[in-house]
C-alpha positions as CSV (number, residue, x, y, z in Angstrom):
1,M,129.9,41.8,105.4
2,K,126.9,42.3,103.8
3,K,126.4,45.6,104.4
4,I,129.6,46.6,102.1
5,F,128.4,44.7,99.1
6,L,124.6,46.2,99.8
7,T,126.4,50.0,100.4
8,F,128.0,49.4,97.2
9,A,125.3,47.8,95.5
10,L,123.3,51.1,96.7
11,I,126.3,53.3,95.3
12,C,126.7,51.8,91.6
13,S,122.3,52.1,91.3
14,L,122.8,55.4,92.4
15,G,125.7,56.1,90.0
16,V,123.4,54.3,87.2
17,F,120.3,56.2,87.4
18,T,122.0,59.8,88.1
19,T,124.4,59.5,85.0
20,S,122.3,60.7,81.8
21,C,122.6,59.0,78.1
22,K,121.9,62.2,76.2
23,E,124.1,63.5,73.3
24,K,126.6,66.5,74.2
25,K,125.1,69.9,72.7
26,E,126.3,71.1,69.4
27,T,128.2,74.1,69.1
28,P,126.2,77.1,67.4
29,A,128.3,75.8,64.0
30,E,127.0,72.5,64.6
31,Q,123.7,73.5,64.3
32,V,123.5,75.7,61.2
33,K,125.8,72.5,59.7
34,E,122.9,70.2,60.3
35,A,120.2,72.7,59.6
36,A,121.6,73.9,56.3
37,E,122.5,69.5,55.4
38,D,118.5,68.8,56.4
39,V,117.4,71.5,54.1
40,G,119.7,70.4,51.2
41,D,118.1,67.1,51.9
42,K,114.2,68.2,51.9
43,I,115.5,70.7,48.6
44,E,116.8,66.9,46.7
45,E,113.4,65.6,47.9
46,G,111.2,68.2,46.7
47,A,113.0,68.2,43.2
48,E,112.6,64.5,42.8
49,E,108.8,64.3,43.4
50,V,108.4,67.4,40.9
51,E,110.7,65.1,38.6
52,D,108.2,61.9,39.1
53,E,104.9,64.4,38.9
54,I,106.4,65.5,35.7
55,D,107.1,61.8,34.6
56,D,103.8,60.7,35.3
57,M,101.9,63.5,33.4
58,T,104.1,63.6,30.6
59,D,103.6,59.3,30.4
60,E,99.5,59.9,30.7
61,N,99.8,62.3,27.6
62,K,101.3,59.6,25.1
């Protein structure tokens, strides 16, 4: 009886350690879409920074 439980525990532990939690690989279309979204986000952040700098410069000149 003890051997059965030990064997079962060994099989379960091997299953846990050999199973990966990695995300599935994206298709090229999904990668392009994600990259385009990232670029759009960076452009928006840059525009906001420029706007803040312009606001700061106009506030200093008043």
